[in-house]
C-alpha positions in Angstrom: 80.8 103.7 85.1 83.8 104.8 82.9 86.3 104.6 85.7 85.5 101.0 86.5 86.0 99.6 83.0 89.1 98.7 81.0 89.4 99.6 77.4 90.7 97.1 74.9 92.8 95.1 75.0 91.4 93.6 78.3 93.9 92.7 81.1 95.1 89.1 81.5 93.3 87.2 84.3 96.4 87.4 86.5 97.4 90.9 85.6 97.9 93.2 88.5 95.0 95.5 89.2 97.1 98.7 89.3 95.2 101.9 88.7 96.1 103.8 85.6 96.2 107.6 85.1 95.6 109.2 81.7 96.5 112.9 81.2 97.0 114.7 77.8 100.3 116.1 76.6 101.3 119.3 78.3 99.7 122.2 76.4 99.1 125.9 76.7 97.3 127.1 79.8 95.4 130.3 80.2 97.5 132.6 82.4 94.5 134.0 84.2 93.5 130.5 85.4 97.0 129.8 86.4 97.1 133.1 88.3 93.9 132.2 90.2 94.4 128.5 90.2 94.2 127.8 94.0 91.6 130.4 94.6 89.4 128.8 91.9 89.7 125.5 93.7 88.2 126.6 97.1 84.7 125.3 96.2 86.3 122.0 95.1 88.2 121.6 98.4 85.0 122.3 100.4 83.1 119.6 98.5 86.0 117.2 98.8 86.2 117.7 102.5 82.5 116.8 102.9 82.8 113.8 100.5 86.0 112.7 102.2 84.3 112.4 105.6 81.7 110.1 104.0 84.6 108.3 102.3 86.4 107.7 105.6 83.2 106.1 107.0 82.9 104.0 103.8 86.4 102.8 104.2 85.8 101.7 107.8 82.6 99.9 106.9 84.3 98.4 103.8 87.2 97.1 105.9 84.9 95.0 108.1 82.9 93.9 105.0 86.1 92.9 103.1 87.3 90.8 106.1 84.0 88.8 105.9 83.3 88.8 102.1 86.9 89.0 100.8 86.0 92.0 98.6 84.4 95.4 98.9 80.7 95.6 98.6 79.6 97.0 95.2 78.0 100.3 96.5 81.0 101.0 98.7 83.5 100.3 95.9 81.5 102.5 93.5 81.5 105.4 95.9 85.2 105.2 96.9 86.2 104.7 93.2 84.2 107.8 92.2 85.6 109.8 95.0 89.1 108.8 94.1 88.6 109.8 90.5 87.1 113.1 91.4 89.9 113.8 93.9 92.6 112.9 91.2 91.0 115.4 88.8 91.1 118.2 91.4 94.7 117.3 92.3 95.7 117.3 88.7 94.2 120.8 88.2 95.8 122.1 91.4 99.2 120.8 90.4 99.0 122.4 87.0 98.8 119.2 84.9 95.7 120.5 83.0 94.0 123.8 82.4 90.4 122.5 82.3 88.4 123.0 85.5 87.3 119.7 87.1 83.5 119.2 87.1 81.7 118.5 90.4 81.0 114.9 89.4 82.4 111.5 89.9 82.0 110.4 86.2 83.2 112.9 83.7 84.2 111.1 80.4 84.7 114.4 78.6 87.4 115.6 81.0 91.1 115.3 79.9 92.1 113.5 83.2 90.8 110.0 83.3 91.4 107.2 85.8 91.1 103.5 85.0 90.2 101.1 87.9 89.1 97.5 87.8 85.7 96.6 89.1 85.5 95.2 92.6 87.9 92.3 92.8 88.8 89.6 95.3 91.0 90.8 98.2 93.3 88.8 100.4 91.7 88.9 103.9 95.1 88.8 105.6 96.3 91.8 103.6 93.0 93.6 104.4 93.5 92.9 108.1 97.0 94.3 108.1 96.3 97.0 105.5 97.0 99.9 107.9 100.5 98.5 108.6 101.2 97.4 105.0 100.5 100.8 103.6 102.9 102.7 105.9 106.0 102.4 103.6 104.1 103.6 100.5 102.4 106.2 102.6 105.7 107.6 103.7 106.9 107.8 100.1 103.6 109.4 98.9 103.7 111.9 101.7 107.3 112.9 101.0 107.0 113.3 97.2 103.7 115.3 97.6 105.1 117.5 100.3 108.2 118.1 98.2 106.1 119.1 95.2 104.3 121.7 97.2 107.6 123.1 98.5 108.6 124.0 94.9 105.0 124.4 93.8 105.2 128.2 93.9 108.2 128.2 91.5 106.4 125.8 89.2 103.3 128.0 89.3 105.4 131.1 88.6 107.2 129.3 85.6 103.8 128.2 84.2 102.4 131.7 84.7 105.3 133.2 82.7 105.6 130.5 80.0 101.9 129.7 79.7 102.6 126.0 80.1 104.3 123.6 82.5 107.7 122.6 81.2 108.0 118.9 80.1 110.3 117.7 83.0 108.1 119.3 85.5 105.0 117.8 83.9 106.6 114.3 84.0 107.5 114.6 87.7 104.1 116.0 88.6 102.3 113.3 86.7 104.5 110.7 88.5 103.5 112.3 91.9 99.8 112.4 91.1 99.9 108.8 89.8 101.6 107.4 92.8 99.2 109.3 95.1 96.3 107.8 93.1 97.7 104.3 93.5 98.4 104.7 97.2 94.9 106.0 97.8 93.4 103.1 95.8 95.4 100.6 97.9 94.6 102.3 101.2 90.9 102.3 100.4 91.0 98.6 99.3 90.0 99.4 95.7 92.9 97.3 94.5 95.1 94.6 95.9 98.1 96.0 93.9 100.7 97.7 96.1 101.7 101.3 94.9 104.7 101.2 92.7 106.7 102.8 89.8 107.1 106.3 91.2 109.9 106.8 88.6 107.9 105.7 85.6 107.4 102.7 83.3 110.7 102.6 81.4 111.4 99.0 82.4 108.1 97.8 81.1 107.4 96.3 77.7 104.6 98.4 76.4 103.4 98.5 72.8 100.7 101.1 72.9 100.9 104.8 74.0 97.5 105.8 75.3 98.3 109.2 76.8 101.1 111.3 78.1 101.1 109.4 81.3 100.4 105.9 80.0 103.0 104.6 79.9 104.7 107.2 82.0 108.1 107.8 80.6 110.3 110.1 82.6 113.3 111.9 81.1 116.5 112.5 83.1 115.1 115.9 84.1 111.8 114.4 85.2 113.6 111.8 87.3 115.8 114.4 88.9 112.7 116.5 89.9 111.1 113.4 91.5 114.3 112.9 93.5 114.2 116.6 94.4 110.6 116.3 95.6 111.5 113.3 97.8 114.6 115.1 99.3 112.6 118.3 100.0 109.8 116.3 101.5 112.3 114.5 103.8 114.0 117.8 104.8 110.6 119.3 105.6 109.6 116.3 107.7 112.9 116.3 109.6 112.7 120.1 110.1 109.1 119.8 111.5 110.1 117.0 113.8 113.1 118.9 115.1 111.0 122.0 115.8 108.4 120.0 117.6 111.1 118.3 119.6 112.6 121.6 120.6 109.2 123.0 121.5 108.5 120.1 123.8 111.9 120.4 125.4 111.4 124.1 126.0 108.1 123.5 127.7 109.6 120.8 129.9 112.4 123.1 131.0 110.1 126.0 131.6 107.8 124.1 133.9 110.2 123.8 136.9 111.1 127.5 136.6 107.5 128.4 136.8 107.0 126.2 139.8 110.0 127.8 141.5 108.6 131.2 140.8 105.4 130.3 142.6 
């Protein structure tokens, strides 16, 4: 399948198996699709929910298999890889990176959003055993930056609706968010041994070939500032939610003795 092969030049034998995201340069978007974007995605979310349940079961079975074999079995790897690619296309469309509707398919070589994953590769059994613990730091970062994006998502949607395109800094920060989410999900589902990294782009890397707008992912000052904003907003949202839950529990605890006294 296309999402399991690497185009030339091939990676070095010891190169990290980090998933790559390819999205085109930000272009004009039809305003009516922007206006109805999240409504149009309802069928996609329904399908993803069903496929995600099967994906969870595949991850559980794959975890036990990887402990024994030191790698994901081929069929499980193929299903999880296809699901991740499909999910990334839907996420890219929802977050206004592209205007083309994602097909209901795992393999869609004609779609502008492409994901590159290595075929099933050897996994460290110890890292597989502790995968749930190891992925917590990256999971926190992924959750914060994604939550932060959705906090400002309405304003990005409104700007895109007015301008007919997503501004470049917003495009860069959104692509960084989607790519990090892709890499986290690939690590969590054992599709790759490479830990999620480079939320702020690839500026420090020596890259000679520009394959797409997100490969390498080069963030401007504005793009980096928006990623920081996403993280801060996500953190504030999490703290606010925790505070409200804590207050709710305290109120319930205080009210119980009063109720008992009334009886």
